[in-house]
C-alpha positions as CSV (number, residue, x, y, z in Angstrom):
1,M,86.2,74.2,103.5
2,K,83.7,71.3,103.3
3,F,83.1,69.0,100.4
4,F,79.4,68.3,99.6
5,I,78.0,66.3,96.7
6,D,74.8,67.1,95.0
7,T,73.2,63.8,94.1
8,A,70.7,61.1,95.2
9,D,72.7,58.2,93.7
10,V,73.4,56.0,96.7
11,S,76.1,54.0,95.1
12,E,78.0,57.2,94.1
13,I,77.6,58.6,97.6
14,Q,78.9,55.3,99.1
15,E,81.9,55.3,96.9
16,L,82.9,58.9,97.7
17,A,82.1,58.4,101.4
18,A,84.7,55.6,101.4
19,T,87.4,58.2,100.6
20,G,86.8,60.0,103.8
21,L,86.6,63.3,102.0
22,L,82.8,63.6,101.9
23,D,81.4,66.0,104.4
24,G,77.7,65.9,103.4
25,V,75.2,65.5,100.6
26,T,72.6,67.9,99.1
27,T,69.6,66.5,97.4
28,N,66.3,67.7,96.0
29,P,63.0,66.0,95.0
30,S,64.0,65.9,91.3
31,L,67.2,64.1,92.0
32,V,65.5,61.6,94.2
33,A,62.8,61.1,91.6
34,K,65.4,59.9,89.1
35,T,66.1,56.9,91.4
36,G,62.5,55.7,91.1
37,R,62.4,55.0,94.9
38,P,60.4,56.6,97.7
39,F,61.8,59.9,98.7
40,L,62.0,59.2,102.5
41,D,63.7,55.8,101.9
42,V,66.4,57.4,99.8
43,V,67.1,60.2,102.3
44,A,67.3,57.6,105.1
45,E,69.8,55.5,103.3
46,I,71.9,58.5,102.4
47,C,71.9,59.7,106.0
48,A,73.2,56.3,107.1
49,L,76.2,56.6,104.7
50,V,77.5,60.0,105.8
51,D,78.1,61.6,109.1
52,G,77.6,65.1,107.9
53,H,74.4,66.9,107.0
54,V,72.1,65.6,104.3
55,S,69.9,68.3,102.8
56,A,66.4,67.1,102.1
57,E,64.1,69.7,100.4
58,V,60.5,70.3,101.1
59,T,58.1,70.4,98.2
60,A,55.3,72.4,99.7
61,T,55.0,76.2,99.2
62,D,52.8,77.3,102.1
63,F,54.0,77.7,105.7
64,P,51.8,75.1,107.5
65,T,52.5,72.4,104.9
66,M,56.2,73.1,104.7
67,L,56.5,73.0,108.5
68,A,54.8,69.7,108.7
69,E,56.8,68.3,105.9
70,G,60.0,69.6,107.4
71,R,59.3,67.9,110.7
72,V,58.8,64.6,108.9
73,L,62.1,65.0,107.2
74,A,63.9,66.0,110.4
75,A,62.6,62.8,112.1
76,I,64.4,60.6,109.5
77,A,67.9,61.0,111.1
78,D,69.8,63.4,113.3
79,N,71.9,64.6,110.4
80,V,69.0,65.7,108.1
81,C,69.2,69.4,107.2
82,V,65.8,70.5,105.9
83,K,66.0,72.7,102.8
84,V,63.3,75.4,102.4
85,P,62.7,77.9,99.6
86,L,63.7,81.5,100.1
87,T,60.2,82.9,100.3
88,V,58.3,84.6,103.1
89,D,56.7,81.3,104.0
90,G,60.0,79.5,103.6
91,L,61.7,81.9,106.0
92,K,58.8,81.4,108.5
93,T,59.4,77.7,108.2
94,C,63.1,78.1,108.6
95,K,62.6,80.0,111.9
96,A,60.1,77.5,113.3
97,L,62.3,74.5,112.5
98,A,65.4,76.2,113.8
99,D,63.5,76.9,117.0
100,D,62.8,73.2,117.2
101,G,66.5,72.5,117.0
102,T,66.4,71.3,113.4
103,A,69.2,72.1,111.0
104,V,67.9,74.2,108.1
105,N,69.3,75.6,104.9
106,V,67.7,77.8,102.2
107,T,67.7,77.5,98.5
108,L,69.3,80.1,96.2
109,C,67.9,83.6,96.0
110,F,67.3,84.9,92.6
111,S,66.5,88.6,92.2
112,A,63.7,89.9,90.1
113,A,65.7,93.0,89.3
114,P,67.0,91.8,85.9
115,I,63.5,91.1,84.6
116,T,62.4,94.6,85.8
117,I,65.4,96.2,84.1
118,L,64.7,94.3,80.8
119,R,61.2,95.6,80.8
120,R,62.3,99.2,80.8
121,P,62.5,100.6,77.2
122,V,65.3,103.0,78.2
123,F,67.5,100.0,79.0
124,W,67.2,98.8,75.4
125,F,67.6,102.2,73.9
126,V,70.9,102.8,75.8
127,A,72.2,99.2,75.3
128,I,71.6,99.2,71.6
129,A,72.9,102.8,71.2
130,F,76.2,101.9,72.9
131,A,76.3,98.5,71.1
132,A,76.0,100.4,67.8
133,I,79.0,102.5,68.7
134,A,81.0,99.4,69.7
135,V,80.3,97.9,66.2
136,D,81.2,101.3,64.6
137,H,84.6,101.6,66.4
138,G,85.3,97.9,66.3
139,M,84.9,97.8,62.5
140,V,87.2,100.9,62.1
141,V,89.9,99.8,64.5
142,S,90.1,96.2,63.3
143,H,90.5,97.3,59.7
144,I,92.2,100.6,60.2
145,L,95.3,100.0,58.1
146,A,93.4,98.6,55.1
147,L,90.8,101.3,55.5
148,L,93.4,104.1,55.4
149,S,95.1,102.5,52.5
150,S,91.8,102.5,50.6
151,R,91.7,106.3,51.1
152,G,95.0,106.5,49.2
153,L,97.5,106.6,52.1
154,S,100.9,104.9,51.7
155,S,101.6,102.0,54.1
156,E,104.0,104.2,56.1
157,N,101.4,107.0,56.4
158,A,98.6,104.6,57.2
159,V,100.6,103.2,60.1
160,L,101.5,106.7,61.3
161,A,97.9,107.8,61.2
162,A,96.6,104.7,62.9
163,S,99.2,105.1,65.7
164,M,97.6,108.4,66.6
165,M,94.2,106.9,67.4
166,G,95.3,106.0,70.9
167,P,96.8,109.4,71.8
168,M,93.6,111.0,70.5
169,Q,91.6,108.9,72.9
170,V,93.7,110.3,75.8
171,M,93.2,113.8,74.5
172,G,89.5,113.2,74.3
173,R,89.4,112.2,78.0
174,I,91.4,115.2,79.0
175,A,88.9,117.4,77.1
176,M,86.1,115.7,78.9
177,A,87.6,116.3,82.3
178,A,88.0,120.0,81.4
179,S,84.5,120.4,80.2
180,E,82.5,118.3,82.6
181,R,81.9,121.3,85.0
182,H,80.0,123.0,82.2
183,L,78.4,120.0,80.4
184,S,76.5,117.0,81.8
185,T,77.7,113.6,81.1
186,L,74.6,112.9,79.0
187,A,75.4,116.0,76.9
188,I,79.0,114.8,76.4
189,A,77.8,111.3,75.4
190,F,75.3,112.9,73.0
191,G,78.2,114.9,71.5
192,C,80.3,111.8,71.0
193,F,77.5,110.1,69.0
194,T,77.4,113.3,66.8
195,A,81.2,113.3,66.5
196,L,81.3,109.7,65.2
197,I,78.8,110.7,62.5
198,L,81.2,113.5,61.5
199,S,84.2,111.1,61.7
200,A,82.6,108.6,59.4
201,T,81.6,111.3,57.0
202,A,85.2,112.7,56.9
203,I,86.8,109.4,56.1
204,L,84.2,108.6,53.5
205,L,85.1,111.8,51.7
206,A,88.8,111.6,52.3
207,T,91.4,111.0,49.6
208,G,95.2,110.5,49.9
209,G,96.9,113.3,51.7
210,S,93.5,114.9,52.5
211,L,93.2,116.8,55.8
212,L,90.0,114.8,56.2
213,V,92.0,111.8,57.2
214,A,93.5,113.8,60.1
215,V,90.0,115.0,61.0
216,F,88.8,111.4,61.0
217,I,91.7,110.2,63.3
218,I,91.2,113.1,65.8
219,I,87.4,112.8,66.0
220,Q,87.2,109.0,66.0
221,G,89.9,108.6,68.6
222,A,88.7,111.4,70.9
223,A,85.0,110.4,70.7
224,T,85.6,106.7,71.5
225,G,88.0,107.7,74.3
226,V,85.3,109.8,75.9
227,I,82.6,107.2,75.4
228,S,84.6,104.6,77.3
229,I,84.4,106.8,80.4
230,A,81.0,108.4,79.7
231,R,79.2,105.1,79.1
232,P,78.9,103.9,82.7
233,V,78.1,107.4,84.0
234,A,75.4,108.0,81.4
235,T,74.0,104.6,82.2
236,A,73.7,105.4,85.8
237,S,72.1,108.8,85.0
238,L,69.5,107.2,82.8
239,L,68.8,104.0,84.7
240,G,69.6,105.0,88.3
241,H,72.2,103.9,90.8
242,K,70.2,101.1,92.3
243,D,71.5,97.7,91.2
244,F,74.1,99.5,89.1
245,G,76.6,96.7,89.2
246,M,74.0,94.3,87.7
247,I,72.8,96.9,85.1
248,S,76.4,97.7,84.1
249,G,77.1,94.0,83.6
250,M,74.1,93.6,81.5
251,M,75.0,96.6,79.4
252,A,78.6,95.3,79.1
253,S,77.3,92.0,77.6
254,F,75.8,93.9,74.7
255,Y,78.9,96.1,74.3
256,I,81.4,93.3,74.4
257,G,79.3,91.1,72.1
258,A,79.0,94.0,69.6
259,T,82.8,94.6,69.8
260,A,83.5,90.9,69.1
261,L,81.1,90.9,66.1
262,A,82.6,94.1,64.5
263,P,85.7,92.7,62.7
264,A,83.8,89.9,61.0
265,L,81.0,92.3,60.0
266,A,83.5,94.7,58.5
267,A,85.0,91.9,56.5
268,L,81.6,90.8,55.2
269,L,80.8,94.4,54.3
270,W,84.2,94.9,52.6
271,G,83.5,91.8,50.5
272,Y,80.2,93.2,49.4
273,G,81.1,96.8,48.6
274,G,84.6,97.6,49.7
275,Y,85.6,100.0,52.5
276,D,83.1,102.6,51.3
277,Q,80.4,100.2,52.4
278,V,82.1,99.6,55.8
279,I,82.3,103.4,56.4
280,F,78.8,104.0,55.3
281,V,77.5,101.3,57.7
282,A,79.6,102.8,60.5
283,L,78.0,106.2,59.8
284,I,74.5,104.6,59.9
285,L,75.3,102.9,63.2
286,A,76.5,106.2,64.7
287,A,73.3,107.8,63.6
288,I,71.1,105.0,65.0
289,G,73.0,105.3,68.3
290,L,72.4,109.1,68.3
291,L,68.7,108.6,67.7
292,L,68.3,106.0,70.4
293,F,70.3,107.9,72.9
294,G,68.6,111.1,72.2
């Protein structure tokens, strides 16, 4: 491992170089500009302070000018490493300088893929649909005991009912595994959105001891269990497998953010209109998700 410092502050470099731990320095025109001194003078002084490479970046964007600028920088000292942009012309410059025996490095490469993905309407439809489901389930789970109590269940029965949510998720996944030969993942995901609408309707109409509470627990648990598996598969089906890791990460940011927001949102809704209001909003969110996903 080598230790480089990213600065053009000569005094700072001198202090660190005295420790014997500094292997090199990276600079760029903006860092040097902050010193108020000529670029070449600063680079030359830095090169004299360290034995390792000192990255000096070109400012041109076309091949001929970059090459000329790179050769000027390389002539400053033997330990100059010319930094070029990762563009077609930058790579041409990199090869030409390397052929001259000059040390070269390349700036960071940023992909245009995220911008391309964000411009696709289907990305937003899917991201918002699954975020809506994350809020739906997050509100329900974070307030499950109080919500069940508001339906007339005793504390003991509310705890018992809530404890079945996890097993129902497992059962949902088993059912998905059994049916995926006959149904596409998109169809299964679509069914989950529909199931969550039915789940919210069941608990909205439920009263103490009502079978609708059991229906709610079974459907809510099974649907969210299936969605946790179907979500990445459905995303790949709709947006493709290319750059899937990046797409999945972008989708996850919406989903995780929505999950984090859900408990506070449920509390606000409860303060406004009780748990009927929370359940009604959960139902609306599931319906929005169904419309967007469909």
